[in-house]
MARZA-188836 format. One record per residue (C-alpha): residue number from 1; y, x, z negated; residue in one letter. Coordinates in Angstrom, 3 decimals, m for minus. Layout:
N
+-----+----------+----------+----------+------+
! seq !        y !        x !        z ! type !
+-----+----------+----------+----------+------+
! NUM !        Y !        X !        Z !    a !
...
+-----+----------+----------+----------+------+
// end
This chain:
411
+-----+----------+----------+----------+------+
! seq !        y !        x !        z ! type !
+-----+----------+----------+----------+------+
!   1 !   37.482 !  m27.346 !   m0.747 !    x !
!   2 !   36.156 !  m26.133 !    2.602 !    x !
!   3 !   32.446 !  m26.194 !    3.453 !    x !
!   4 !   32.464 !  m22.378 !    3.850 !    x !
!   5 !   33.793 !  m21.825 !    0.313 !    x !
!   6 !   31.235 !  m24.254 !   m1.106 !    x !
!   7 !   28.413 !  m22.336 !    0.549 !    x !
!   8 !   29.679 !  m19.019 !   m0.868 !    x !
!   9 !   29.972 !  m20.426 !   m4.397 !    x !
!  10 !   26.484 !  m21.991 !   m4.204 !    x !
!  11 !   24.987 !  m18.686 !   m3.024 !    x !
!  12 !   26.557 !  m16.768 !   m5.932 !    x !
!  13 !   25.346 !  m19.373 !   m8.433 !    x !
!  14 !   21.819 !  m19.143 !   m7.051 !    x !
!  15 !   21.864 !  m15.359 !   m7.314 !    x !
!  16 !   23.003 !  m15.508 !  m10.919 !    x !
!  17 !   20.607 !  m18.354 !  m11.667 !    x !
!  18 !   17.639 !  m16.259 !  m10.543 !    x !
!  19 !   18.548 !  m13.451 !  m12.908 !    x !
!  20 !   16.788 !  m13.113 !  m16.228 !    x !
!  21 !   14.056 !  m15.691 !  m15.792 !    x !
!  22 !   11.208 !  m13.175 !  m16.228 !    x !
!  23 !    7.897 !  m13.248 !  m14.338 !    x !
!  24 !    6.400 !  m16.639 !  m13.578 !    x !
!  25 !    4.059 !  m17.621 !  m16.438 !    x !
!  26 !    0.680 !  m18.897 !  m15.232 !    x !
!  27 !   m1.223 !  m19.315 !  m18.504 !    x !
!  28 !   m0.913 !  m21.156 !  m21.767 !    x !
!  29 !   m2.357 !  m18.158 !  m23.621 !    x !
!  30 !    0.270 !  m16.430 !  m25.808 !    x !
!  31 !    1.363 !  m12.830 !  m25.542 !    x !
!  32 !   m0.992 !  m10.395 !  m27.330 !    x !
!  33 !   m0.132 !   m9.402 !  m30.875 !    x !
!  34 !    0.623 !   m5.713 !  m30.341 !    x !
!  35 !    2.764 !   m3.067 !  m32.015 !    x !
!  36 !    4.854 !   m0.905 !  m29.690 !    x !
!  37 !    5.936 !    2.576 !  m30.678 !    x !
!  38 !    9.470 !    3.770 !  m29.990 !    x !
!  39 !    9.899 !    5.304 !  m26.542 !    x !
!  40 !    8.737 !    8.927 !  m26.365 !    x !
!  41 !   10.685 !   11.253 !  m24.047 !    x !
!  42 !    8.000 !   13.499 !  m22.560 !    x !
!  43 !   10.147 !   15.904 !  m20.509 !    x !
!  44 !   13.845 !   16.453 !  m19.996 !    x !
!  45 !   13.478 !   16.926 !  m16.228 !    x !
!  46 !   12.744 !   14.386 !  m13.471 !    x !
!  47 !    9.136 !   14.194 !  m12.256 !    x !
!  48 !    7.527 !   12.956 !   m9.052 !    x !
!  49 !    3.954 !   12.257 !  m10.212 !    x !
!  50 !    2.014 !   11.620 !  m13.422 !    x !
!  51 !   m1.677 !   11.588 !  m14.342 !    x !
!  52 !   m3.172 !   11.049 !  m17.806 !    x !
!  53 !   m6.472 !   10.958 !  m19.731 !    x !
!  54 !   m7.319 !   10.266 !  m23.372 !    x !
!  55 !   m9.718 !   12.403 !  m25.444 !    x !
!  56 !  m12.246 !   11.408 !  m28.108 !    x !
!  57 !   m9.685 !   11.999 !  m30.867 !    x !
!  58 !   m7.193 !    9.589 !  m29.308 !    x !
!  59 !   m4.761 !   12.198 !  m27.958 !    x !
!  60 !   m3.364 !   11.740 !  m24.464 !    x !
!  61 !   m3.309 !   14.634 !  m21.994 !    x !
!  62 !   m0.745 !   14.437 !  m19.182 !    x !
!  63 !   m0.072 !   16.348 !  m15.980 !    x !
!  64 !    3.483 !   15.908 !  m14.693 !    x !
!  65 !    4.873 !   17.315 !  m11.451 !    x !
!  66 !    8.553 !   18.090 !  m11.980 !    x !
!  67 !   10.807 !   18.089 !   m8.943 !    x !
!  68 !   13.814 !   20.112 !  m10.153 !    x !
!  69 !   12.662 !   22.781 !  m10.722 !    x !
!  70 !    9.285 !   22.452 !   m8.932 !    x !
!  71 !    6.837 !   22.872 !  m11.839 !    x !
!  72 !    3.510 !   21.405 !  m12.944 !    x !
!  73 !    3.645 !   20.565 !  m16.662 !    x !
!  74 !    0.772 !   19.910 !  m19.084 !    x !
!  75 !    1.440 !   17.870 !  m22.238 !    x !
!  76 !   m0.598 !   16.641 !  m25.203 !    x !
!  77 !    0.681 !   13.549 !  m27.042 !    x !
!  78 !   m0.446 !   12.150 !  m30.372 !    x !
!  79 !    0.696 !    9.160 !  m32.381 !    x !
!  80 !    3.428 !   11.314 !  m33.920 !    x !
!  81 !    4.795 !   12.387 !  m30.531 !    x !
!  82 !    4.462 !   15.351 !  m28.155 !    x !
!  83 !    2.151 !   17.993 !  m29.664 !    x !
!  84 !    2.199 !   20.550 !  m26.863 !    x !
!  85 !    4.095 !   21.307 !  m23.654 !    x !
!  86 !    3.416 !   24.094 !  m21.182 !    x !
!  87 !    3.993 !   24.943 !  m17.531 !    x !
!  88 !    0.737 !   25.278 !  m15.579 !    x !
!  89 !    2.371 !   26.606 !  m12.419 !    x !
!  90 !    5.933 !   26.994 !  m11.185 !    x !
!  91 !    5.293 !   26.831 !   m7.454 !    x !
!  92 !    3.887 !   24.390 !   m4.948 !    x !
!  93 !    4.357 !   20.735 !   m4.065 !    x !
!  94 !    1.442 !   18.415 !   m4.806 !    x !
!  95 !    0.607 !   15.060 !   m3.249 !    x !
!  96 !   m2.335 !   14.272 !   m5.555 !    x !
!  97 !   m2.779 !   14.762 !   m9.305 !    x !
!  98 !   m5.964 !   13.772 !  m11.163 !    x !
!  99 !   m7.022 !   14.600 !  m14.710 !    x !
! 100 !  m10.339 !   13.616 !  m16.399 !    x !
! 101 !  m12.643 !   14.677 !  m19.233 !    x !
! 102 !  m16.307 !   15.440 !  m18.589 !    x !
! 103 !  m19.203 !   14.472 !  m20.874 !    x !
! 104 !  m18.790 !   17.709 !  m22.872 !    x !
! 105 !  m15.116 !   17.072 !  m23.556 !    x !
! 106 !  m13.861 !   19.666 !  m21.066 !    x !
! 107 !  m10.635 !   18.768 !  m19.289 !    x !
! 108 !  m10.630 !   18.925 !  m15.472 !    x !
! 109 !   m7.736 !   18.540 !  m13.055 !    x !
! 110 !   m7.597 !   18.221 !   m9.296 !    x !
! 111 !   m4.204 !   19.326 !   m8.019 !    x !
! 112 !   m4.444 !   18.696 !   m4.299 !    x !
! 113 !   m7.228 !   21.149 !   m3.312 !    x !
! 114 !   m7.279 !   23.155 !   m6.557 !    x !
! 115 !   m9.931 !   22.255 !   m9.128 !    x !
! 116 !   m8.655 !   23.474 !  m12.521 !    x !
! 117 !  m10.496 !   23.569 !  m15.855 !    x !
! 118 !   m8.899 !   24.054 !  m19.268 !    x !
! 119 !  m10.894 !   26.767 !  m21.062 !    x !
! 120 !   m9.821 !   28.406 !  m24.337 !    x !
! 121 !   m6.310 !   27.085 !  m23.909 !    x !
! 122 !   m5.887 !   28.397 !  m20.344 !    x !
! 123 !   m6.020 !   26.609 !  m17.011 !    x !
! 124 !   m8.458 !   28.396 !  m14.679 !    x !
! 125 !   m9.140 !   27.730 !  m11.000 !    x !
! 126 !  m12.786 !   26.767 !  m10.502 !    x !
! 127 !  m13.032 !   25.714 !   m6.860 !    x !
! 128 !  m11.122 !   24.227 !   m3.922 !    x !
! 129 !  m11.714 !   20.807 !   m2.395 !    x !
! 130 !   m9.285 !   18.276 !   m0.841 !    x !
! 131 !   m9.619 !   15.616 !   m3.533 !    x !
! 132 !   m7.395 !   12.543 !   m3.685 !    x !
! 133 !   m9.257 !   10.699 !   m6.487 !    x !
! 134 !  m11.434 !   12.198 !   m9.248 !    x !
! 135 !  m13.832 !   10.444 !  m11.643 !    x !
! 136 !  m16.365 !   11.489 !  m14.273 !    x !
! 137 !  m19.794 !    9.814 !  m14.459 !    x !
! 138 !  m22.554 !   11.013 !  m16.767 !    x !
! 139 !  m22.758 !   14.781 !  m16.437 !    x !
! 140 !  m21.108 !   14.788 !  m13.021 !    x !
! 141 !  m17.690 !   14.857 !  m11.398 !    x !
! 142 !  m17.160 !   12.860 !   m8.207 !    x !
! 143 !  m14.321 !   13.126 !   m5.748 !    x !
! 144 !  m12.950 !   10.970 !   m2.926 !    x !
! 145 !  m11.388 !   12.785 !    0.024 !    x !
! 146 !   m9.982 !   11.700 !    3.364 !    x !
! 147 !  m11.633 !   12.513 !    6.682 !    x !
! 148 !  m10.531 !   11.782 !   10.244 !    x !
! 149 !  m12.603 !    8.977 !   11.720 !    x !
! 150 !  m13.077 !   10.839 !   14.982 !    x !
! 151 !  m14.878 !   13.634 !   13.098 !    x !
! 152 !  m17.461 !   11.262 !   11.583 !    x !
! 153 !  m18.134 !    8.963 !   14.515 !    x !
! 154 !  m15.908 !    6.044 !   13.543 !    x !
! 155 !  m14.835 !    3.836 !   16.472 !    x !
! 156 !  m11.359 !    4.274 !   17.885 !    x !
! 157 !   m8.835 !    1.529 !   18.371 !    x !
! 158 !   m6.214 !    0.631 !   20.965 !    x !
! 159 !   m3.099 !   m0.631 !   19.257 !    x !
! 160 !    0.577 !   m1.288 !   19.786 !    x !
! 161 !    3.267 !    0.807 !   18.144 !    x !
! 162 !    7.054 !    0.554 !   18.247 !    x !
! 163 !    9.544 !    3.164 !   19.381 !    x !
! 164 !   13.249 !    2.722 !   18.656 !    x !
! 165 !   15.713 !    3.756 !   21.307 !    x !
! 166 !   18.971 !    4.345 !   19.439 !    x !
! 167 !   20.950 !    4.787 !   22.655 !    x !
! 168 !   20.019 !    1.512 !   24.324 !    x !
! 169 !   19.441 !   m0.256 !   20.988 !    x !
! 170 !   16.054 !   m1.409 !   22.250 !    x !
! 171 !   12.627 !   m1.495 !   20.606 !    x !
! 172 !    9.750 !   m0.674 !   22.908 !    x !
! 173 !    6.091 !   m1.494 !   22.311 !    x !
! 174 !    3.615 !    1.056 !   23.662 !    x !
! 175 !   m0.208 !    1.168 !   23.570 !    x !
! 176 !   m1.763 !    3.995 !   21.593 !    x !
! 177 !   m5.379 !    4.979 !   21.064 !    x !
! 178 !   m6.149 !    6.295 !   17.580 !    x !
! 179 !   m8.947 !    6.799 !   15.078 !    x !
! 180 !   m8.796 !    5.512 !   11.500 !    x !
! 181 !   m8.936 !    7.689 !    8.381 !    x !
! 182 !  m12.125 !    7.254 !    6.342 !    x !
! 183 !  m13.329 !    8.367 !    2.889 !    x !
! 184 !  m16.039 !   10.808 !    1.876 !    x !
! 185 !  m17.548 !   10.830 !   m1.608 !    x !
! 186 !  m18.574 !   14.257 !   m2.945 !    x !
! 187 !  m20.157 !   15.511 !   m6.177 !    x !
! 188 !  m19.581 !   18.848 !   m7.841 !    x !
! 189 !  m22.686 !   21.074 !   m7.970 !    x !
! 190 !  m23.178 !   24.699 !   m9.076 !    x !
! 191 !  m22.889 !   25.690 !   m5.406 !    x !
! 192 !  m19.654 !   23.757 !   m4.883 !    x !
! 193 !  m18.783 !   20.237 !   m3.780 !    x !
! 194 !  m21.621 !   18.417 !   m2.002 !    x !
! 195 !  m20.707 !   15.505 !    0.281 !    x !
! 196 !  m22.836 !   12.450 !   m0.484 !    x !
! 197 !  m21.528 !    9.287 !    1.136 !    x !
! 198 !  m19.310 !    8.170 !    3.989 !    x !
! 199 !  m17.281 !    5.072 !    3.166 !    x !
! 200 !  m16.826 !    2.292 !    5.732 !    x !
! 201 !  m17.637 !    4.607 !    8.651 !    x !
! 202 !  m18.623 !    2.058 !   11.269 !    x !
! 203 !  m15.409 !    0.015 !   11.471 !    x !
! 204 !  m12.083 !    0.691 !   13.167 !    x !
! 205 !  m10.093 !   m0.069 !   10.017 !    x !
! 206 !   m7.767 !    2.451 !    8.360 !    x !
! 207 !   m8.463 !    3.049 !    4.634 !    x !
! 208 !   m5.519 !    3.202 !    2.232 !    x !
! 209 !   m4.824 !    3.375 !   m1.518 !    x !
! 210 !   m8.385 !    3.976 !   m2.789 !    x !
! 211 !   m9.243 !    3.843 !   m6.487 !    x !
! 212 !  m12.548 !    4.735 !   m8.146 !    x !
! 213 !  m14.217 !    4.101 !  m11.520 !    x !
! 214 !  m17.679 !    4.616 !  m13.045 !    x !
! 215 !  m19.926 !    2.896 !  m15.575 !    x !
! 216 !  m22.482 !    4.322 !  m17.996 !    x !
! 217 !  m25.400 !    3.589 !  m15.649 !    x !
! 218 !  m24.026 !    6.161 !  m13.221 !    x !
! 219 !  m22.873 !    3.598 !  m10.659 !    x !
! 220 !  m19.565 !    4.212 !   m8.906 !    x !
! 221 !  m17.121 !    1.429 !   m8.042 !    x !
! 222 !  m14.575 !    1.927 !   m5.249 !    x !
! 223 !  m11.725 !   m0.388 !   m4.274 !    x !
! 224 !   m9.358 !    0.103 !   m1.345 !    x !
! 225 !   m7.202 !   m1.481 !    1.331 !    x !
! 226 !   m8.098 !   m1.534 !    5.015 !    x !
! 227 !   m5.904 !   m2.461 !    7.951 !    x !
! 228 !   m6.270 !   m2.539 !   11.695 !    x !
! 229 !   m3.831 !   m0.188 !   13.383 !    x !
! 230 !   m0.053 !   m0.243 !   13.439 !    x !
! 231 !    0.423 !   m4.013 !   13.552 !    x !
! 232 !   m1.393 !   m4.793 !   10.265 !    x !
! 233 !   m2.820 !   m7.861 !   11.986 !    x !
! 234 !   m5.963 !   m7.749 !    9.860 !    x !
! 235 !   m5.549 !   m6.456 !    6.292 !    x !
! 236 !   m8.356 !   m6.560 !    3.729 !    x !
! 237 !   m9.072 !   m5.602 !    0.134 !    x !
! 238 !  m12.590 !   m4.146 !   m0.022 !    x !
! 239 !  m14.972 !   m3.269 !   m2.868 !    x !
! 240 !  m18.041 !   m1.016 !   m2.946 !    x !
! 241 !  m20.597 !   m0.328 !   m5.678 !    x !
! 242 !  m22.756 !    2.757 !   m5.106 !    x !
! 243 !  m25.917 !    2.969 !   m7.196 !    x !
! 244 !  m27.115 !    6.285 !   m8.718 !    x !
! 245 !  m30.312 !    6.205 !   m6.612 !    x !
! 246 !  m28.270 !    6.214 !   m3.391 !    x !
! 247 !  m26.341 !    9.264 !   m4.572 !    x !
! 248 !  m29.466 !   11.152 !   m5.657 !    x !
! 249 !  m31.244 !   10.535 !   m2.369 !    x !
! 250 !  m28.230 !   11.796 !   m0.431 !    x !
! 251 !  m27.954 !   14.904 !   m2.630 !    x !
! 252 !  m31.657 !   15.682 !   m2.195 !    x !
! 253 !  m31.299 !   15.266 !    1.570 !    x !
! 254 !  m28.400 !   17.698 !    1.695 !    x !
! 255 !  m30.132 !   20.290 !   m0.502 !    x !
! 256 !  m33.141 !   20.355 !    1.837 !    x !
! 257 !  m30.971 !   21.331 !    4.823 !    x !
! 258 !  m29.499 !   24.613 !    5.941 !    x !
! 259 !  m25.924 !   25.340 !    4.930 !    x !
! 260 !  m24.635 !   24.557 !    8.445 !    x !
! 261 !  m26.037 !   21.009 !    8.326 !    x !
! 262 !  m24.989 !   19.964 !    4.826 !    x !
! 263 !  m22.623 !   17.031 !    4.600 !    x !
! 264 !  m22.614 !   16.216 !    8.300 !    x !
! 265 !  m22.277 !   12.543 !    9.322 !    x !
! 266 !  m25.989 !   12.211 !   10.070 !    x !
! 267 !  m26.979 !   13.275 !    6.549 !    x !
! 268 !  m24.462 !   11.265 !    4.535 !    x !
! 269 !  m25.315 !    7.898 !    3.045 !    x !
! 270 !  m23.435 !    5.192 !    4.977 !    x !
! 271 !  m21.833 !    2.765 !    2.551 !    x !
! 272 !  m20.381 !   m0.561 !    3.707 !    x !
! 273 !  m17.812 !   m2.611 !    1.853 !    x !
! 274 !  m17.712 !   m6.155 !    0.575 !    x !
! 275 !  m14.475 !   m7.808 !    1.615 !    x !
! 276 !  m12.815 !   m9.444 !   m1.394 !    x !
! 277 !   m9.803 !  m10.922 !    0.376 !    x !
! 278 !   m8.287 !  m10.955 !    3.844 !    x !
! 279 !   m4.579 !  m11.293 !    4.455 !    x !
! 280 !   m1.525 !  m10.155 !    6.376 !    x !
! 281 !    0.759 !   m7.135 !    6.068 !    x !
! 282 !    1.977 !   m8.286 !    2.619 !    x !
! 283 !   m1.481 !   m7.993 !    1.013 !    x !
! 284 !   m1.621 !   m5.099 !   m1.482 !    x !
! 285 !   m4.825 !   m3.797 !   m3.099 !    x !
! 286 !   m3.779 !   m2.218 !   m6.388 !    x !
! 287 !   m6.424 !   m0.915 !   m8.774 !    x !
! 288 !   m9.925 !   m1.189 !  m10.266 !    x !
! 289 !  m11.196 !   m0.899 !  m13.842 !    x !
! 290 !  m14.832 !   m1.000 !  m14.954 !    x !
! 291 !  m16.328 !   m1.827 !  m18.342 !    x !
! 292 !  m18.505 !    1.261 !  m18.963 !    x !
! 293 !  m21.163 !   m0.624 !  m20.937 !    x !
! 294 !  m21.708 !   m3.671 !  m18.724 !    x !
! 295 !  m20.605 !   m2.363 !  m15.319 !    x !
! 296 !  m18.333 !   m5.393 !  m14.886 !    x !
! 297 !  m15.430 !   m4.517 !  m12.576 !    x !
! 298 !  m11.939 !   m6.001 !  m12.485 !    x !
! 299 !   m9.810 !   m5.521 !   m9.361 !    x !
! 300 !   m6.146 !   m6.409 !   m8.868 !    x !
! 301 !   m4.106 !   m7.286 !   m5.804 !    x !
! 302 !   m1.013 !   m9.186 !   m4.666 !    x !
! 303 !   m0.055 !  m11.113 !   m1.526 !    x !
! 304 !    3.727 !  m10.953 !   m1.537 !    x !
! 305 !    4.137 !  m14.032 !   m3.742 !    x !
! 306 !    1.669 !  m13.691 !   m6.623 !    x !
! 307 !   m0.598 !  m11.126 !   m8.239 !    x !
! 308 !   m4.173 !  m11.922 !   m9.188 !    x !
! 309 !   m7.457 !  m10.327 !  m10.233 !    x !
! 310 !  m11.138 !  m10.752 !   m9.467 !    x !
! 311 !  m14.104 !  m10.053 !  m11.725 !    x !
! 312 !  m17.151 !   m8.520 !  m10.024 !    x !
! 313 !  m20.197 !   m9.098 !  m12.227 !    x !
! 314 !  m23.888 !   m8.562 !  m11.395 !    x !
! 315 !  m22.973 !   m8.204 !   m7.737 !    x !
! 316 !  m21.066 !  m11.513 !   m7.623 !    x !
! 317 !  m17.328 !  m11.740 !   m6.909 !    x !
! 318 !  m15.892 !  m14.452 !   m9.154 !    x !
! 319 !  m12.945 !  m16.692 !   m8.186 !    x !
! 320 !   m9.444 !  m15.161 !   m8.528 !    x !
! 321 !   m7.463 !  m15.326 !  m11.761 !    x !
! 322 !   m3.626 !  m15.387 !  m11.450 !    x !
! 323 !   m1.573 !  m12.549 !  m13.009 !    x !
! 324 !    2.053 !  m13.723 !  m12.458 !    x !
! 325 !    4.346 !  m12.692 !   m9.641 !    x !
! 326 !    4.411 !   m8.947 !  m10.268 !    x !
! 327 !    5.981 !   m7.172 !   m7.299 !    x !
! 328 !    4.948 !   m3.571 !   m7.893 !    x !
! 329 !    2.003 !   m1.407 !   m8.839 !    x !
! 330 !   m0.532 !   m2.895 !  m11.235 !    x !
! 331 !   m2.530 !   m0.362 !  m13.272 !    x !
! 332 !   m5.626 !   m1.639 !  m15.129 !    x !
! 333 !   m7.997 !   m0.115 !  m17.685 !    x !
! 334 !  m11.065 !   m1.368 !  m19.613 !    x !
! 335 !  m10.679 !   m2.117 !  m23.311 !    x !
! 336 !  m14.343 !   m2.705 !  m24.263 !    x !
! 337 !  m16.282 !   m5.900 !  m24.997 !    x !
! 338 !  m15.350 !   m7.458 !  m21.659 !    x !
! 339 !  m11.606 !   m7.013 !  m22.147 !    x !
! 340 !   m9.149 !   m5.358 !  m19.759 !    x !
! 341 !   m5.543 !   m4.191 !  m20.039 !    x !
! 342 !   m2.860 !   m4.093 !  m17.344 !    x !
! 343 !    0.654 !   m2.889 !  m16.649 !    x !
! 344 !    2.681 !   m4.658 !  m13.981 !    x !
! 345 !    6.204 !   m4.138 !  m12.680 !    x !
! 346 !    8.629 !   m6.928 !  m11.862 !    x !
! 347 !   12.108 !   m6.965 !  m10.377 !    x !
! 348 !   14.690 !   m9.435 !  m11.601 !    x !
! 349 !   16.618 !   m9.795 !   m8.351 !    x !
! 350 !   19.842 !  m10.674 !  m10.074 !    x !
! 351 !   23.356 !  m10.230 !   m8.732 !    x !
! 352 !   24.452 !   m7.629 !   m7.763 !    x !
! 353 !   21.622 !   m5.078 !   m8.253 !    x !
! 354 !   18.904 !   m6.544 !  m10.484 !    x !
! 355 !   16.764 !   m4.921 !  m13.174 !    x !
! 356 !   13.240 !   m3.501 !  m13.166 !    x !
! 357 !   10.754 !   m4.425 !  m15.897 !    x !
! 358 !    7.330 !   m3.138 !  m16.951 !    x !
! 359 !    5.069 !   m5.709 !  m18.618 !    x !
! 360 !    1.822 !   m5.289 !  m20.559 !    x !
! 361 !   m0.894 !   m7.960 !  m20.672 !    x !
! 362 !   m4.548 !   m8.398 !  m21.699 !    x !
! 363 !   m7.545 !  m10.069 !  m20.062 !    x !
! 364 !  m10.330 !  m11.690 !  m22.077 !    x !
! 365 !  m12.588 !  m14.693 !  m21.754 !    x !
! 366 !  m11.625 !  m15.277 !  m18.143 !    x !
! 367 !   m7.853 !  m15.436 !  m18.550 !    x !
! 368 !   m4.799 !  m13.200 !  m18.777 !    x !
! 369 !   m2.400 !  m13.356 !  m21.684 !    x !
! 370 !    1.307 !  m13.926 !  m21.335 !    x !
! 371 !    3.100 !  m10.589 !  m20.760 !    x !
! 372 !    4.820 !   m8.300 !  m23.263 !    x !
! 373 !    7.941 !   m6.475 !  m22.099 !    x !
! 374 !    7.653 !   m2.690 !  m22.452 !    x !
! 375 !   10.875 !   m1.569 !  m20.809 !    x !
! 376 !   13.746 !   m2.695 !  m18.593 !    x !
! 377 !   15.688 !   m0.236 !  m16.462 !    x !
! 378 !   17.552 !    0.010 !  m13.178 !    x !
! 379 !   14.535 !    1.762 !  m11.689 !    x !
! 380 !   10.970 !    2.439 !  m12.871 !    x !
! 381 !    8.085 !    4.241 !  m11.195 !    x !
! 382 !    4.910 !    6.304 !  m11.675 !    x !
! 383 !    3.417 !    3.636 !  m13.951 !    x !
! 384 !    0.240 !    4.896 !  m15.679 !    x !
! 385 !   m1.973 !    3.293 !  m18.360 !    x !
! 386 !   m4.774 !    4.838 !  m20.454 !    x !
! 387 !   m6.976 !    3.180 !  m23.081 !    x !
! 388 !   m9.271 !    4.397 !  m25.879 !    x !
! 389 !  m11.641 !    1.421 !  m25.267 !    x !
! 390 !  m10.835 !    0.116 !  m28.722 !    x !
! 391 !   m7.453 !   m0.782 !  m30.212 !    x !
! 392 !   m4.996 !    1.673 !  m28.706 !    x !
! 393 !   m3.435 !    2.182 !  m25.272 !    x !
! 394 !   m0.734 !    4.465 !  m23.901 !    x !
! 395 !    1.756 !    3.594 !  m21.156 !    x !
! 396 !    3.730 !    6.152 !  m19.132 !    x !
! 397 !    6.443 !    5.721 !  m16.528 !    x !
! 398 !    9.594 !    7.271 !  m15.105 !    x !
! 399 !   12.995 !    5.644 !  m15.556 !    x !
! 400 !   16.121 !    5.559 !  m13.416 !    x !
! 401 !   16.817 !    9.252 !  m14.006 !    x !
! 402 !   13.233 !   10.203 !  m13.077 !    x !
! 403 !   12.375 !   11.527 !  m16.540 !    x !
! 404 !    8.933 !   10.553 !  m17.913 !    x !
! 405 !    8.825 !    8.167 !  m20.868 !    x !
! 406 !    5.908 !    6.682 !  m22.822 !    x !
! 407 !    4.977 !    4.198 !  m25.558 !    x !
! 408 !    1.878 !    3.706 !  m27.674 !    x !
! 409 !    0.462 !    0.173 !  m27.707 !    x !
! 410 !   m1.624 !   m0.760 !  m30.762 !    x !
! 411 !   m3.632 !   m3.975 !  m30.836 !    x !
+-----+----------+----------+----------+------+
// end
């Protein structure tokens, strides 16, 4: 047998050998003892985005942006299945969907710039603000929005970018001066949205993939990725905790000014990050969850080979805890009493196409459990997890046909 044929056979065997092994197990803790409901088909049309929140009675409320036709759907799901479906609007294309309950049990949604409130069974427009992330804390709603660094005094950066020349089949590197995008934190007031804090304003790093959570003290916890320009030569995962006193002082400062001066860079609280981890282009900063009672935060990230989490407790960042070699989005939620829940995606790169998996796992006493398989499909996306902070969670995702599917998880 020729050397070339041997190499081909060995390659095929390796490809098949890699299939079906499952994610790399990094703990001796068993999988959690959970009961999974049958899969629930939420809509019979493909969707592009999902957002969900759970109410005090344990029902899940979902916003789903359908792509064909372009419609925004609202659904209510109970243990027995879908209780209500309705179309909120049948026009528009939305990049950001957020849905939360306030302290009075009212349901709020931010659909790009439109702030909607569900009142007496009808969705009503309340205000407009370019919100990318929405969170409820105490009696208040807070919103993260993007702002151009040049507009808030952030330093610019000379960097190198590539331009492909398809005619000469050459790749050219050219210098380019740019300003990074930053984040502004705002709070809803009777007069509208009041800008309170400018996030990471004094660095030249671009901010990406922010997530935000709150605890019962009123503190806000923000986690995001930063990178330096087009080459990704310096990538970081950063964490910020903003205390209620900082927010109140900024709000009082804004309210004492004329309307033309409110929310300008000189009046906003400047908030600097704590770098959790530095890495290269492969570093991904996924999500944050916060125990509402203790204020303990759990943040998740991956570096191209493994996924891991950090606990931030009493201002201290604890050593990382491995989470297996998940290769996709990791969504985390608090489960009460120091526990956290997570969904992670993993691709079995088998021959010839491979299979996508979604796994569920639990964190307690400083360690993650072994994973529980929720679904396997040719393609999965839009992975979302919600928790009732007790014994029940709800997982949503889209499958290979783009249709949204869900399962209840009972502990």
